[in-house]
C-alpha positions as CSV (number, residue, x, y, z in Angstrom):
1,M,0.0,0.0,0.0
2,N,1.4,3.4,-0.9
3,V,1.6,6.4,1.4
4,C,-1.3,8.2,-0.1
5,S,-3.6,5.1,0.2
6,L,-2.5,4.6,3.9
7,S,-3.2,8.3,4.6
8,R,-6.7,8.1,3.2
9,R,-7.5,5.1,5.5
10,L,-6.1,6.8,8.5
11,V,-8.3,9.9,7.8
12,R,-11.4,7.7,7.5
13,F,-11.0,5.9,10.8
14,S,-9.4,8.6,12.9
15,A,-12.4,11.0,12.4
16,L,-14.5,8.6,14.5
17,A,-11.8,6.9,16.5
18,L,-12.3,8.4,19.9
19,A,-15.6,8.0,21.6
20,F,-15.0,10.6,24.4
21,V,-16.1,13.8,25.7
22,T,-16.7,23.2,22.2
23,I,-18.0,24.6,25.4
24,A,-16.9,27.9,26.7
25,P,-13.8,27.9,29.0
26,C,-14.6,27.4,32.7
27,S,-13.6,31.1,33.4
28,A,-16.2,32.2,30.9
29,R,-19.2,30.2,32.2
30,S,-22.0,31.8,34.1
31,Q,-22.0,31.9,37.9
32,T,-25.8,32.2,38.4
33,V,-26.1,29.5,41.0
34,P,-23.8,28.4,43.9
35,K,-20.9,26.1,42.6
36,A,-18.9,23.4,44.3
37,H,-15.6,24.9,45.7
38,D,-13.7,21.5,45.8
39,A,-13.4,18.3,43.8
40,Q,-15.3,16.3,46.4
41,G,-18.3,18.6,46.2
42,F,-18.1,18.8,42.4
43,F,-18.2,15.0,41.9
44,H,-20.9,14.6,44.6
45,G,-23.0,17.0,42.5
46,L,-22.4,14.8,39.4
47,S,-23.7,11.6,41.0
48,G,-26.6,10.0,39.1
49,D,-27.6,9.5,35.5
50,W,-27.1,11.8,32.5
51,I,-28.1,11.7,28.9
52,G,-26.8,14.0,26.1
53,A,-25.0,14.5,22.8
54,V,-21.4,14.4,21.7
55,K,-20.3,16.9,19.0
56,Q,-17.0,15.9,17.5
57,S,-14.6,17.3,15.0
58,T,-11.3,16.1,13.5
59,N,-8.9,18.7,12.0
60,G,-11.8,21.1,12.0
61,V,-14.2,18.8,10.2
62,R,-17.4,17.8,11.9
63,V,-18.4,14.2,12.2
64,P,-22.0,12.9,12.9
65,T,-23.3,13.6,16.4
66,K,-23.4,10.7,18.8
67,Y,-25.4,10.3,22.0
68,F,-24.6,8.9,25.4
69,H,-26.0,7.8,28.8
70,A,-23.6,8.3,31.7
71,S,-24.0,6.8,35.1
72,I,-21.8,8.3,37.9
73,K,-21.5,7.1,41.5
74,Q,-19.3,7.2,44.5
75,T,-17.5,3.8,44.9
76,A,-15.2,4.7,47.8
77,A,-14.6,7.6,50.2
78,D,-12.1,9.1,47.7
79,T,-13.3,7.6,44.4
80,Y,-16.1,8.3,41.9
81,S,-16.6,6.0,38.9
82,A,-18.6,6.6,35.7
83,V,-19.8,4.4,32.8
84,F,-20.5,6.2,29.5
85,E,-22.4,4.2,26.9
86,Y,-22.3,5.6,23.4
87,Y,-24.9,5.4,20.6
88,R,-25.6,6.4,17.0
89,V,-29.0,6.9,15.4
90,D,-30.4,4.1,13.2
91,E,-31.3,5.8,9.9
92,R,-34.4,3.6,9.4
93,T,-35.9,3.2,12.8
94,H,-34.4,6.3,14.5
95,A,-33.6,4.0,17.5
96,A,-30.4,4.3,19.5
97,V,-27.8,1.7,18.4
98,S,-24.9,0.9,20.8
99,T,-21.5,1.9,19.5
100,G,-19.2,1.6,22.5
101,V,-18.6,2.1,26.2
102,A,-16.0,3.9,28.4
103,T,-15.3,3.8,32.1
104,M,-13.9,6.6,34.2
105,T,-12.3,6.3,37.5
106,N,-11.6,9.5,39.4
107,V,-9.5,9.3,42.5
108,L,-9.4,12.4,44.8
109,G,-6.1,13.4,46.2
110,R,-5.4,15.1,49.5
111,D,-3.8,18.0,47.6
112,G,-7.1,18.8,45.9
113,T,-6.2,17.1,42.5
114,V,-8.1,14.3,40.8
115,T,-6.5,11.5,39.0
116,N,-8.8,10.3,36.2
117,T,-8.3,7.0,34.2
118,I,-10.5,6.5,31.1
119,V,-10.7,3.1,29.5
120,G,-13.0,2.6,26.5
121,S,-13.7,0.5,23.3
122,G,-16.2,0.6,20.5
123,D,-16.9,0.3,16.8
124,V,-15.7,2.8,14.3
125,L,-16.2,3.2,10.5
126,V,-13.0,2.9,8.4
127,D,-15.0,3.4,5.3
128,P,-18.8,3.8,4.6
129,K,-19.5,0.1,5.0
130,T,-16.7,-1.4,7.2
131,L,-16.6,-1.4,11.0
132,R,-13.4,-1.9,13.0
133,R,-12.9,-2.3,16.8
134,E,-11.0,0.4,18.7
135,D,-9.8,0.7,22.3
136,H,-8.3,3.6,24.1
137,Q,-6.9,4.5,27.4
138,L,-6.3,8.0,28.8
139,F,-4.8,9.4,32.0
140,E,-5.2,13.0,33.3
141,V,-4.9,15.1,36.4
142,L,-7.7,17.5,37.1
143,R,-7.7,20.6,39.3
144,M,-10.4,23.0,40.3
145,S,-9.9,26.2,38.4
146,V,-12.9,28.3,39.4
147,P,-15.9,27.1,41.5
148,G,-17.9,24.6,39.6
149,C,-15.2,23.8,37.0
150,L,-12.4,21.3,36.8
151,E,-9.5,21.4,34.2
152,G,-7.2,18.6,33.4
153,R,-4.1,17.6,31.4
154,G,-2.9,14.2,30.4
155,S,-2.0,11.8,27.6
156,G,-2.9,8.2,26.4
157,R,-3.0,5.7,23.6
158,I,-5.5,4.3,21.0
159,N,-5.5,1.2,18.8
160,V,-7.7,0.4,15.9
161,S,-7.7,-3.2,14.7
162,G,-8.0,-4.6,11.2
163,I,-6.1,-1.9,9.4
164,A,-3.5,-2.8,6.7
165,L,0.1,-2.7,7.8
166,N,-1.1,-2.3,11.4
167,A,-1.6,1.4,10.7
168,G,-4.0,1.7,13.6
169,K,-1.7,0.2,16.2
170,N,0.0,2.2,19.0
171,G,-1.7,5.5,18.3
172,K,-0.3,8.1,20.7
173,V,-2.6,10.7,22.4
174,S,-0.8,13.9,23.4
175,D,-1.5,17.6,24.2
176,Y,-4.6,16.3,26.0
177,T,-6.7,18.8,27.9
178,S,-10.2,18.7,29.4
179,S,-12.7,21.0,31.0
180,W,-15.6,19.8,33.2
181,A,-18.4,22.2,34.2
182,L,-21.7,21.8,36.0
183,D,-23.9,24.8,35.5
184,N,-27.7,25.2,36.1
185,G,-28.3,21.4,35.7
186,V,-26.2,21.1,32.5
187,L,-23.0,18.9,32.6
188,S,-20.4,19.8,30.0
189,I,-17.1,18.0,29.3
190,T,-14.8,19.3,26.6
191,E,-11.7,17.4,25.4
192,R,-9.0,18.6,23.1
193,L,-6.2,16.2,22.0
194,K,-3.8,15.3,19.3
195,V,-3.5,11.7,18.0
196,T,-0.5,10.5,16.1
197,F,-0.2,7.2,14.1
198,R,3.1,6.0,12.8
199,V,3.9,3.3,10.3
200,F,7.5,2.8,9.3
201,L,8.7,6.4,8.4
202,F,5.2,7.7,7.9
203,S,3.3,9.6,10.6
204,K,0.0,11.4,10.6
205,H,-1.4,13.8,13.2
206,Y,-5.1,14.6,14.0
207,D,-6.4,17.4,16.2
208,I,-9.6,16.3,17.8
209,V,-12.2,18.2,19.8
210,D,-15.1,16.5,21.6
211,S,-17.9,18.3,23.3
212,F,-20.3,16.6,25.7
213,E,-23.5,18.3,27.0
214,A,-25.9,16.5,29.1
215,Q,-28.9,16.8,31.5
216,R,-30.2,14.3,34.1
217,G,-32.2,11.4,32.7
218,T,-32.0,7.8,31.5
219,D,-34.3,7.7,28.4
220,I,-31.6,7.6,25.7
221,N,-34.1,6.3,23.0
222,G,-36.4,9.2,23.8
223,L,-33.5,11.6,23.5
224,V,-32.3,10.2,20.1
225,K,-35.9,10.2,18.7
226,A,-36.4,13.8,19.8
227,A,-33.1,14.8,18.1
228,A,-34.2,13.0,15.0
229,G,-37.6,14.9,15.1
230,V,-39.6,11.7,15.7
231,A,-42.7,12.0,18.0
232,T,-42.5,9.9,21.2
233,R,-45.3,8.7,23.4
């Protein structure tokens, strides 16, 4: 396979490779209601179920919106865990179709920081008709920037199986930043990151922005159908 062909394949699957989490920076968000002043209070306020949408872009190009259901709970005195289930819209039935899942484990430190580990996997399109499996792992350290907002920095990796010449192996995630905000009942998580794939002497970089916005709830099918303009009972 020549370099141009390999590059086209990487472009196809990298646009959908990361099923994660642009919202205004924490410092610019409204302060209309009291906000948590520490990480413990922030995550306590997140506990429960959330449903929402994920808007994604790769190198400035938007990809189809996905939807998610997140369940967040305290699992130890210093630990909050979350499960994010991701969905796409079935074009015929407008039902929610599962595409992947990710878990987050947030451990609160005595110094006020939070260590977050994200492990996920899912199906991605490498061309209009072909699905491949991906898995990713991210690590970040979060700090309270202003009341009601956490900001993090970290790094990680991603693998996409079934790509010629193992072009999807050992993808590196760098320049990773995140912003978490809870404002007036709306949860927002923004992630910005760079993904690099290398094969022999060839490398390709992708700048990815993922924006999650959610409200409390569990009815993911109702959310998806409402987004598609389908009446629900």
